[in-house]
Backbone bond lengths (Angstrom), bond angles and torsions (degrees), N, CA, C in turn:
res aa  C-N    CA-C-N  psi(-1)  N-CA   C-N-CA  omega(-1)  CA-C   N-CA-C  phi
1 M - - - 1.442 - - 1.520 108.21 -
2 K 1.306 116.72 133.61 1.460 122.32 179.23 1.522 109.49 -76.72
3 E 1.329 116.84 125.08 1.465 122.23 179.29 1.522 110.15 -81.06
4 S 1.314 116.74 141.68 1.460 121.32 175.68 1.525 108.53 -80.41
5 P 1.346 117.76 137.27 1.456 119.89 179.35 1.520 111.84 -67.04
6 P 1.370 117.48 147.66 1.464 119.92 178.18 1.525 110.74 -55.59
7 G 1.322 116.81 140.12 1.460 121.34 178.59 1.518 113.93 83.87
8 S 1.343 118.50 -5.46 1.461 120.50 -179.32 1.523 109.53 -74.60
9 T 1.313 116.19 164.89 1.459 121.62 179.51 1.519 110.21 -59.92
10 A 1.337 117.12 -42.37 1.468 120.75 -179.44 1.521 110.56 -62.37
11 T 1.329 117.78 -41.87 1.463 121.00 179.63 1.522 110.52 -65.12
12 K 1.329 117.98 -41.35 1.461 121.47 178.18 1.522 110.83 -63.38
13 K 1.331 117.41 -40.38 1.456 120.42 179.60 1.519 110.94 -67.03
14 L 1.335 117.12 -38.49 1.464 120.25 176.95 1.516 110.55 -64.46
15 T 1.319 117.30 -41.00 1.453 121.80 178.54 1.524 109.72 -62.36
16 N 1.334 117.28 -41.75 1.455 122.09 -179.20 1.523 113.06 -75.67
17 M 1.347 117.31 -12.06 1.449 121.52 -177.27 1.523 111.04 -59.88
18 F 1.328 117.55 -27.67 1.450 121.13 -176.09 1.519 112.90 -104.94
19 R 1.340 116.82 13.93 1.460 119.60 174.89 1.525 108.21 -70.93
20 P 1.350 117.64 167.85 1.470 118.80 178.64 1.525 110.12 -54.96
21 P 1.341 117.56 147.01 1.462 121.05 -176.21 1.524 113.17 -60.72
22 V 1.328 115.16 150.99 1.457 122.54 173.98 1.523 105.17 -92.47
23 W 1.331 117.53 128.91 1.450 120.55 -179.06 1.512 109.63 -97.30
24 R 1.311 116.09 134.08 1.459 119.72 175.05 1.524 109.14 -146.05
25 K 1.291 115.23 149.73 1.459 121.64 179.39 1.519 108.01 -79.66
26 Q 1.327 117.15 131.46 1.445 120.28 177.19 1.519 108.90 -106.61
27 T 1.335 116.83 143.60 1.448 122.46 -178.07 1.524 110.48 -57.46
28 G 1.311 116.34 129.73 1.453 121.23 176.58 1.515 114.44 79.29
29 S 1.328 118.74 2.73 1.468 119.83 -179.49 1.528 109.86 -92.02
30 Q 1.314 115.43 160.70 1.454 121.60 -179.99 1.520 111.56 -95.52
31 G 1.267 119.80 29.13 1.457 121.27 -178.95 1.508 110.07 165.32
32 R 1.316 114.21 -151.80 1.453 119.41 -178.14 1.519 109.64 -106.15
33 T 1.304 115.76 149.26 1.452 121.69 179.17 1.511 109.10 -118.31
34 A 1.323 117.20 130.81 1.461 120.91 177.68 1.514 109.10 -73.93
35 V 1.308 116.56 133.20 1.451 121.84 178.59 1.522 107.74 -121.61
36 P 1.354 118.12 87.91 1.454 119.79 -178.78 1.510 111.10 -60.23
37 G 1.305 115.93 140.15 1.454 119.80 178.37 1.512 112.96 89.16
38 G 1.319 118.67 -9.93 1.452 119.72 175.38 1.509 113.90 104.51
39 R 1.323 115.00 -151.37 1.465 122.21 -175.60 1.517 110.91 -99.97
40 K 1.342 115.98 173.84 1.465 121.46 -179.11 1.526 112.22 -49.35
41 G 1.306 117.49 -38.49 1.458 121.84 -177.36 1.519 114.22 -65.96
42 D 1.341 117.33 -15.47 1.462 121.26 179.85 1.526 112.56 -78.84
43 Y 1.299 117.92 -9.82 1.462 121.98 -172.58 1.524 112.44 -101.48
44 Q 1.345 115.69 145.27 1.463 121.69 173.70 1.523 109.15 -70.75
45 S 1.348 116.24 -39.17 1.464 122.66 -179.23 1.517 109.04 -137.65
46 F 1.336 115.75 154.07 1.454 121.20 -178.43 1.520 108.37 -148.10
47 L 1.333 117.28 122.23 1.461 122.32 175.52 1.523 106.28 -109.34
48 D 1.333 116.62 108.20 1.465 121.74 -171.54 1.526 112.03 -79.44
49 S 1.341 115.54 164.26 1.466 120.74 178.43 1.525 109.11 -61.34
50 G 1.320 115.39 149.89 1.458 120.41 -176.71 1.514 112.66 86.94
51 T 1.325 117.25 -5.09 1.456 122.36 179.95 1.515 108.88 -107.45
52 S 1.334 116.92 139.05 1.462 119.42 175.80 1.523 108.63 -131.01
53 F 1.327 114.38 149.15 1.461 120.65 -177.15 1.516 107.89 -145.58
54 E 1.319 116.53 142.40 1.456 121.29 178.24 1.521 108.40 -132.97
55 G 1.337 116.21 135.40 1.459 120.19 178.54 1.513 112.22 145.13
56 K 1.326 114.41 -154.60 1.453 121.25 179.16 1.522 107.31 -118.48
57 I 1.340 116.04 131.36 1.457 119.36 -176.23 1.531 110.09 -136.61
58 T 1.325 115.55 137.42 1.462 122.77 176.80 1.518 107.33 -119.82
59 L 1.335 115.96 124.75 1.459 120.60 -176.00 1.521 110.25 -134.06
60 S 1.332 115.56 145.01 1.467 119.52 173.76 1.518 107.93 -108.13
61 G 1.317 115.90 157.28 1.456 120.11 -179.39 1.509 111.33 82.18
62 L 1.312 115.97 -164.58 1.455 123.86 -176.97 1.526 110.04 -94.38
63 V 1.328 116.32 129.56 1.464 122.60 -176.57 1.522 108.71 -123.03
64 R 1.336 117.00 135.24 1.468 121.41 175.35 1.518 108.63 -115.30
65 L 1.325 115.36 132.32 1.449 121.34 -178.40 1.522 109.30 -121.18
66 E 1.313 117.33 117.02 1.460 123.29 176.25 1.524 110.93 -110.45
67 G 1.326 117.08 -12.16 1.459 122.05 179.94 1.520 111.35 -94.98
68 E 1.345 115.84 -150.72 1.458 121.76 -179.31 1.523 109.76 -114.82
69 F 1.336 115.27 139.98 1.463 120.60 177.73 1.519 109.15 -139.60
70 R 1.345 115.53 139.02 1.472 122.24 174.02 1.514 108.35 -131.78
71 G 1.334 115.82 134.39 1.458 119.08 176.71 1.514 112.57 138.81
72 E 1.351 115.45 -129.42 1.463 122.22 179.81 1.516 109.63 -129.32
73 V 1.335 115.61 138.27 1.462 121.58 179.05 1.520 109.12 -126.17
74 D 1.319 115.93 131.79 1.458 123.43 173.44 1.527 105.22 -125.61
75 A 1.354 117.09 108.40 1.465 120.12 -173.86 1.524 110.82 -146.80
76 D 1.340 115.22 157.17 1.466 120.55 174.62 1.522 109.48 -68.25
77 G 1.319 116.88 -62.10 1.459 122.19 -178.42 1.510 109.68 -132.45
78 L 1.320 116.47 132.12 1.461 121.08 -178.98 1.521 108.74 -128.18
79 V 1.340 115.62 131.05 1.458 122.52 174.22 1.524 106.55 -117.33
80 V 1.323 116.40 119.21 1.459 121.56 176.26 1.522 106.12 -98.70
81 G 1.329 115.87 109.68 1.463 121.69 -176.55 1.517 112.19 -71.99
82 Q 1.336 116.58 174.08 1.464 122.50 -176.63 1.513 113.32 -55.56
83 S 1.320 118.10 -36.40 1.470 120.09 179.89 1.529 111.92 -92.18
84 G 1.334 117.20 0.89 1.461 121.61 -179.05 1.520 112.79 -77.72
85 R 1.328 114.96 144.31 1.474 121.93 176.57 1.518 107.27 -139.31
86 V 1.332 115.92 121.28 1.458 121.84 -178.31 1.521 108.99 -123.61
87 E 1.312 115.93 124.88 1.461 122.16 172.21 1.516 104.61 -118.26
88 A 1.351 115.96 96.54 1.457 118.11 -170.05 1.517 112.77 -162.59
89 K 1.316 112.43 170.04 1.458 122.47 168.17 1.526 104.65 -96.54
90 L 1.342 116.81 114.78 1.458 121.73 -175.28 1.523 110.72 -106.78
91 S 1.314 115.99 130.26 1.458 122.74 172.05 1.524 105.77 -124.93
92 V 1.344 115.79 104.58 1.463 121.40 -172.86 1.521 110.39 -134.96
93 R 1.315 114.73 163.94 1.465 118.88 171.04 1.522 108.39 -80.32
94 S 1.349 117.04 -48.83 1.460 122.75 -179.29 1.515 109.53 -139.89
95 L 1.342 116.16 147.17 1.456 121.48 -177.96 1.521 109.59 -138.04
96 I 1.347 116.16 134.07 1.458 122.47 171.82 1.524 106.35 -120.97
97 V 1.330 116.93 129.06 1.463 121.34 -177.10 1.519 110.19 -119.66
98 H 1.337 115.73 119.25 1.460 122.64 172.56 1.519 109.99 -118.12
99 G 1.315 116.33 -10.14 1.459 122.57 178.06 1.520 109.29 -111.50
100 T 1.338 116.53 -134.78 1.461 122.09 -176.07 1.518 110.77 -120.35
101 V 1.332 115.84 130.92 1.464 121.62 173.78 1.520 107.67 -126.44
102 I 1.334 115.65 126.85 1.455 122.51 177.44 1.521 106.94 -123.76
103 G 1.336 116.82 123.94 1.456 119.58 178.43 1.510 113.23 139.49
104 E 1.328 115.61 -155.53 1.462 122.88 -179.31 1.516 109.65 -100.97
105 I 1.328 116.13 129.98 1.455 121.60 178.94 1.523 108.84 -119.62
106 S 1.323 115.61 126.72 1.461 121.86 173.03 1.526 106.77 -125.70
107 A 1.346 116.08 110.86 1.463 121.18 -178.21 1.525 109.30 -117.16
108 K 1.325 116.39 130.42 1.467 121.34 -178.89 1.522 112.80 -72.65
109 E 1.336 117.96 -32.03 1.467 120.66 -175.97 1.517 113.91 -112.25
110 R 1.344 118.11 -56.81 1.459 119.65 -174.73 1.513 112.05 -164.89
111 V 1.343 113.59 160.10 1.461 123.08 172.49 1.525 106.62 -130.17
112 V 1.331 116.27 132.20 1.459 122.90 176.60 1.521 107.16 -121.35
113 V 1.338 116.09 126.25 1.463 120.92 177.25 1.518 107.09 -111.49
114 G 1.320 115.72 111.09 1.462 121.56 -177.80 1.519 111.76 -73.53
115 P 1.336 117.33 175.56 1.463 122.33 -174.89 1.526 114.58 -61.59
116 T 1.322 118.28 -22.35 1.464 120.77 178.06 1.527 111.34 -105.53
117 G 1.329 117.14 4.99 1.453 121.95 -175.64 1.519 113.68 -81.75
118 S 1.328 114.86 152.15 1.452 121.64 179.39 1.527 108.83 -142.91
119 I 1.338 116.15 129.37 1.460 121.39 176.03 1.519 107.96 -124.42
120 E 1.327 114.88 132.66 1.454 121.86 176.47 1.523 106.78 -129.15
121 G 1.336 117.03 115.24 1.457 120.37 -178.31 1.509 111.09 137.94
122 S 1.337 116.30 -147.88 1.465 120.02 -178.46 1.527 110.99 -110.23
123 V 1.334 114.67 144.01 1.466 121.78 179.87 1.520 108.16 -127.95
124 R 1.334 116.40 125.97 1.469 122.14 173.47 1.517 107.02 -122.75
125 T 1.337 115.99 119.64 1.462 120.86 -177.28 1.525 109.59 -163.31
126 P 1.334 117.44 150.15 1.461 118.52 175.05 1.534 112.88 -73.88
127 K 1.337 117.91 -28.95 1.464 121.83 -178.21 1.521 109.45 -133.13
128 L 1.335 115.23 137.14 1.459 121.04 -179.88 1.525 109.29 -136.67
129 R 1.349 115.77 129.70 1.461 120.53 174.11 1.518 107.56 -122.15
130 V 1.330 116.05 127.06 1.458 121.96 179.95 1.523 107.63 -121.09
131 D 1.321 116.52 114.60 1.459 121.37 179.87 1.524 110.71 -79.64
132 E 1.338 115.63 156.21 1.457 120.84 177.85 1.527 109.68 -58.50
133 G 1.327 116.43 131.82 1.463 121.57 -179.36 1.520 112.58 100.65
134 A 1.325 116.97 -17.82 1.466 121.01 179.47 1.524 109.86 -70.61
135 R 1.334 116.07 160.31 1.458 121.61 -179.37 1.526 109.51 -130.52
136 I 1.334 116.39 129.67 1.460 121.36 174.45 1.520 108.02 -131.52
137 A 1.329 115.99 126.98 1.460 121.93 176.31 1.524 106.91 -128.76
138 G 1.319 116.53 111.52 1.451 118.86 -179.98 1.504 112.24 149.61
139 K 1.318 115.19 -155.74 1.457 122.88 -175.60 1.527 109.80 -104.39
140 I 1.345 115.98 136.45 1.462 121.11 177.95 1.517 108.63 -122.54
141 E 1.323 116.18 127.66 1.466 122.95 174.26 1.507 108.10 -119.47
142 M 1.338 115.87 123.55 1.456 119.55 179.56 1.514 109.60 -125.17
143 G 1.300 115.27 150.53 1.450 121.33 178.96 1.510 108.98 166.83
144 E 1.317 115.86 -175.81 1.465 121.03 -176.41 1.520 113.35 -65.74
145 S 1.309 118.75 -40.29 1.458 120.93 -176.43 1.510 110.66 -136.07
146 P 1.350 117.74 109.10 1.461 118.98 -179.21 1.526 111.03 -66.78
147 R 1.321 115.12 143.25 1.468 119.89 176.16 1.519 109.14 -68.69
148 Q 1.313 115.35 150.53 1.460 119.34 176.84 1.515 109.82 -69.31
149 V 1.332 116.97 136.19 1.458 122.98 -179.30 1.503 109.28 -79.85
């Protein structure tokens, strides 16, 4: 995976990915929904709901996935939204899960599982945050340096 240089836009967006959530009203909702990482414009790539993709993909910067993906992902920062479903081998710097992830996860920095998030499989990361309501079924390995998957 290609690392983003310090001070680059991608690095700044990854750093901001873990700032307090941005609240916005969603059409037809009964309140506000937290959108970690910001709005659509904050992302290098965005796979919207209703979209599905299968294969191997390498991405730099912050990526938000609201659709379905199967295969392998190599990315700096990945946000799986509430409607997102990923069945893959993930190699990321940072991961936020609000939807469903099934497979192997190897994160260099951290994994955050939000209140609507679900992970099934193995997780290797130095830091893990699991919010109330989240679901994890599988193996978790934590430490300073995750082994390569």
